[in-house]
Every structure is written in structure tokens, then in C-alpha cells.
C-alpha positions in Angstrom: 71.2 83.3 -23.9 72.2 83.9 -20.1 73.1 81.4 -17.6 70.0 82.1 -15.6 67.7 81.5 -18.7 69.3 78.1 -19.3 68.8 77.1 -15.5 65.3 78.2 -15.8 64.6 76.3 -19.2 66.1 73.1 -17.6 63.7 73.6 -14.7 60.8 73.8 -16.8 61.4 70.1 -18.4 61.1 68.6 -14.7 58.2 66.5 -14.5 56.4 66.2 -11.0 54.6 62.8 -10.8 53.1 63.7 -7.5 50.0 66.1 -7.4 51.6 67.7 -4.1 54.9 68.5 -6.0 53.0 70.0 -8.9 51.0 72.1 -6.6 54.2 73.2 -4.5 56.0 74.0 -7.6 53.3 76.1 -8.9 52.9 77.7 -5.6 56.6 78.8 -5.8 56.4 80.1 -9.2 53.1 81.9 -8.8 54.2 83.4 -5.4 57.3 84.8 -6.9 56.0 86.2 -10.0 52.1 86.9 -9.2 49.9 89.4 -7.9 46.1 90.1 -7.5 45.1 92.8 -9.4 41.8 94.6 -10.4 40.7 93.8 -13.8 37.2 94.7 -15.3 35.6 95.1 -11.9 36.6 91.9 -10.3 40.1 90.6 -8.6 42.4 88.2 -10.7 45.2 86.6 -10.2 48.0 87.3 -12.7 51.5 85.9 -13.3 54.1 87.8 -15.3 57.3 86.6 -16.8 59.7 87.3 -19.7 60.5 83.5 -20.3 57.8 81.8 -22.6 58.9 78.7 -21.3 57.9 79.7 -17.8 54.7 81.0 -19.0 53.7 77.7 -20.6 54.9 75.9 -17.5 52.5 78.0 -15.6 49.5 77.6 -18.0 49.8 73.6 -18.3 50.1 73.5 -14.3 46.9 75.5 -13.9 45.0 73.3 -16.4 46.4 69.9 -14.9 45.8 71.0 -11.1 42.5 72.8 -11.6 41.0 71.4 -14.7 40.5 74.9 -16.5 42.7 77.1 -18.5 44.1 80.3 -17.6 44.3 83.2 -20.0 47.5 83.5 -21.7 48.8 86.8 -23.4 51.4 88.8 -24.2 52.6 92.4 -24.5 56.2 93.0 -25.8 58.4 90.7 -24.0 56.1 90.2 -21.2 54.0 86.9 -21.0 50.8 87.3 -18.8 49.1 84.1 -17.3 45.7 85.8 -15.8 43.2 83.7 -13.6 39.9 85.5 -13.5 37.4 82.7 -13.0 38.3 80.7 -9.8 41.0 83.0 -8.7 39.9 82.7 -4.9 39.9 78.7 -5.3 43.5 78.8 -6.9 44.8 81.3 -4.0 43.5 79.0 -1.6 44.8 75.9 -3.0 48.4 77.3 -3.4 48.2 78.4 0.3 47.9 82.1 -0.4 44.5 82.9 0.6 42.2 81.8 3.9 39.0 83.2 4.9 39.0 85.7 2.0 42.3 87.3 3.2 45.2 87.1 0.6 48.8 86.5 2.2 51.8 85.5 0.2 53.6 82.7 2.1 54.8 79.3 1.8 51.9 77.5 3.5 53.3 74.6 5.5 50.6 72.2 4.2 51.7 73.0 0.7 55.5 72.6 1.6 54.9 69.9 4.2 57.3 67.2 2.6 60.7 67.4 1.6 60.0 66.6 -2.0 57.5 69.5 -2.2 60.0 71.9 -0.6 62.4 71.2 -3.4 59.6 71.7 -6.0 58.6 75.0 -4.4 62.2 76.1 -4.4 62.4 75.2 -8.1 59.3 77.0 -8.8 60.5 80.3 -6.8 63.6 80.4 -8.9 61.4 80.4 -12.0 59.3 83.3 -10.7 62.2 85.4 -9.0 65.6 83.8 -9.6 68.8 84.9 -10.6 72.3 83.3 -10.9 75.3 84.7 -12.1 77.0 83.1 -15.1 80.0 81.2 -13.6 82.6 82.7 -15.8 81.8 86.0 -14.1 81.8 85.0 -10.5 79.5 83.2 -8.2 75.7 84.6 -7.2 72.4 83.2 -6.4 69.4 84.7 -5.6 65.7 84.8 -5.4 63.6 88.2 -5.0 60.0 89.1 -4.3 58.2 92.1 -3.1 56.6 90.0 -0.2 58.5 89.9 2.9 56.9 87.0 4.7 57.5 84.8 1.6 61.2 85.6 1.2 61.6 84.6 5.1 59.7 81.5 4.5 62.0 80.8 1.5 65.1 81.3 3.4 63.9 79.0 6.0 62.9 76.2 3.4 66.5 76.4 2.3 68.1 76.4 5.8 66.0 73.0 6.2 67.6 71.8 3.0 71.0 72.4 4.9 72.4 75.7 3.2 72.9 78.9 4.9 71.2 81.6 2.9 71.6 85.3 3.5 68.8 87.9 3.2 68.7 91.5 2.4 66.3 94.1 1.4 67.3 95.7 -2.2 65.0 98.8 -2.8 61.4 97.6 -2.5 62.4 93.9 -3.0 63.3 91.1 -0.3 66.1 89.2 -1.5 67.5 85.5 -0.5 71.1 85.1 -1.7 74.1 82.7 -1.6 77.9 83.5 -3.2 79.6 80.2 -2.3 80.2 78.2 -5.6 79.9 74.8 -3.9 76.6 76.0 -2.3 75.2 77.3 -5.4 76.2 74.0 -7.4 74.5 71.8 -4.6 71.3 73.9 -4.6 71.2 73.6 -8.4 71.4 69.9 -8.3 68.8 69.9 -5.3 66.4 71.9 -7.7 66.9 69.6 -10.5 69.3 71.6 -12.9 71.7 68.9 -13.3 73.1 70.4 -16.6 73.7 73.7 -15.1 75.4 72.3 -12.0 77.7 70.5 -14.5 78.7 73.5 -16.3 79.1 75.5 -13.0 81.3 72.9 -11.7 83.3 72.6 -15.0 83.9 76.3 -15.1 85.1 76.2 -11.3 87.5 73.4 -12.1 88.8 75.4 -15.1 89.0 78.7 -12.8 91.1 76.7 -10.1 93.4 75.4 -12.5 94.2 78.6 -14.2 94.7 80.1 -10.7 97.0 77.2 -9.4 99.2 77.7 -12.5 99.2 81.5 -12.4 100.1 81.0 -8.6 103.1 78.5 -9.6 104.2 80.9 -12.5 104.2 83.9 -10.1 106.0 82.0 -7.4 108.8 80.8 -10.0 109.0 84.1 -11.2 109.7 85.4 -7.9 112.2 82.5 -7.3 114.0 83.2 -10.5 114.4 87.0 -9.7 115.4 86.3 -6.4 118.2 83.8 -7.6 119.2 86.2 -10.3 119.6 89.2 -8.1 121.5 86.9 -5.5 123.8 85.7 -8.6 124.5 89.4 -9.4 125.5 90.2 -6.0 128.0 87.0 -5.9 129.4 88.1 -9.2 130.1 91.5 -8.3 132.0 90.1 -5.1 134.1 87.8 -7.3 135.1 90.7 -10.1 136.2 92.6 -7.2 138.3 90.0 -5.9 139.7 89.2 -9.0 140.6 92.9 -9.9 142.1 93.5 -6.5 143.9 90.1 -5.6 143.2 87.6 -8.4 141.4 84.5 -7.8 144.5 82.8 -7.0 144.4 84.2 -3.6 141.2 82.5 -2.6 141.5 79.3 -0.6 140.9 76.5 -3.2 137.3 75.6 -2.1 136.4 79.3 -2.7 138.2 79.8 -5.8 136.4 76.9 -7.5 133.0 78.2 -6.3 134.0 81.4 -7.9 135.1 80.2 -11.3 132.2 78.2 -11.5 129.7 81.0 -10.7 131.6 83.0 -13.5 131.0 80.2 -15.9 127.5 79.7 -15.1 126.0 82.9 -14.2 122.4 81.4 -14.6 123.1 78.1 -12.8 121.3 77.8 -9.1 122.9 76.8 -6.0 121.8 73.0 -6.4 123.2 72.9 -10.0 126.7 74.6 -8.8 126.9 72.0 -6.3 126.7 69.2 -8.8 129.6 70.8 -10.8 131.8 71.0 -7.9 134.6 68.3 -7.4 133.5 66.6 -5.3 129.8 67.5 -5.4 128.6 69.1 -2.5 125.1 70.3 -1.2 123.2 73.6 -2.0 123.9 74.9 1.6 127.6 74.2 1.1 127.7 76.3 -2.2 125.8 79.1 -0.5 128.0 79.1 2.5 131.3 79.4 0.3 129.8 82.3 -2.0 128.8 84.1 1.4 132.4 83.8 2.4 133.4 85.1 -1.0 130.9 88.4 -0.6 132.3 89.0 3.1 135.9 88.9 1.8 134.7 91.4 -1.2 133.2 93.7 1.3 136.5 93.8 3.6 138.4 95.2 0.5 138.6 98.7 -0.3 136.5 100.0 -3.2 139.2 102.3 -4.7 
């Protein structure tokens, strides 16, 4: 089961107590998966979905709001909810028809209150929404064939404090967002709390893994850098040993040279602690640089 399906199934369990919210929710659902079609010589309003829970949701809301049953049918994976008798009344009540003219919009009267805007958004996601599985990235979108409806949805989301983007993809208008924090907040706003928590848990796990990876990469780079530096130091020490003997070095440099030879994997701080008396990291680095400089002054042959 996909993450989108999980979100939609969770949204289908939300109970709206107020009639205005029920109507706004059905308007969002119907607007984003519905159309006026001609069947048996008359206009009908038909909603289509592949999710049985959404079909039951639409069917139940139709009955509760308008007092009559819509026709529920299936064809393969597609569930269809058809309103034949009273189609114009339903369209008008949902804000899609006025004076016999049908236009799919988010009617200001239907989405007047904040609670109704939230219910409408949840319905819109049921009708045309998609959210990527958090493990694979972050993407939230709601699409429709109706430009005005898409624009109205974007405005509603903006009024909630978000910043959606809009794009046309083939013949569809898409409202989308890609920021993980925004998507989680939007899921919570719609009422998909379980889905929001799952997204947050995945994000936390990703962040922890990324931080560990960055630290490991950083540590690896530091280890490599330290190993390269130690190799340069050892080459210089062996050259001096072969040409002059380490006894020719001043005592502080001889001590540093012998400790480096005995502890090729030690870092500068550790070498400094081995000195008698102990010295700082920068002090060790200074001595080893002097040794390298002296070795460079010696002929190679």
C-alpha cells in the first residue's frame, strides 16, 4: 500500500460534525475527481476513484447532506459515484453551478470559514492528491483539469500560511509543495496525524544518517590528511637518519623524530603528550616542519 493511499484512508476516517464542513469536504472531493457527463439522454454528475474508501466516503456524504442515495458502481479498479436525479441541486449546493451554468471553483460561500477551508483541502486531496513516500523524497501535489479550481485551491493553501507552487502538466493543473516541513504541517492541518508522524520519523532518521555520513566522511578526510602528513615527516626523518644520523639533530628535534618513528599513526596531539616535558600540538607541528625543512636542504644523492 502506498503512502498516498495511507493518507487518503486516514482522511476518510475524519468525522465532521458541522454541516458546513461536510459540504466543503464533499465539494473538495467532488471538484477534484468529478465531472458532468451525459448519460441516458440527461446530464449527470459523476465522481471516479480507484480507492473504495473514498467512494464510500462520497456516497455517505451525499446521503447525509442531500437525503438521497447516489448510484455506486465498479468497473475493474474504478469506483464510480453517479448522481442523476437531483444533479443540478447537488452542483449548486457544492458551489459548482449557478443559473444553470456549471463552473468548478471553490465557492467563497462554501469555504467561508477556516474549518471549511481545511475540510475542502482534505477533500481535494482525496479527489486528486498525491504525496511521495517519505523514504524516497518529499513531494505533495493536488491536480485537476479545471484551471480555476486549481487557482482557488492554491489561494486557500496560501491563506493557511503556506507557499504552494503551481504548474501545468500536460492537460492538468497542479498545485504542489516539496519542503518536508511544509508537507508535514499540511498533513497535520488536513487531519492526517498518523501520516504526519510517519513523515517526521523518516525525516529524523534521514537527518541522523546524513549527519553520521558527514561525520564519517569528515573523519576519513582528516585521517587521510594526517596519514599523508605523517608519511612526509617519516620520509624526512629517514633521510636525515641516513645522511647525518638523528644524533645530529638538536635534542628537541631528535626527540620529535624518534617519537614519530616509534608512533607513525599517532596524531600531533598524542605526540605532544609523549614529549618530555609535554608540549602543545602546534609545538610538535613546528618541530616536525623544521625537520622536513632540514631534510629538504640535504642532497638526494
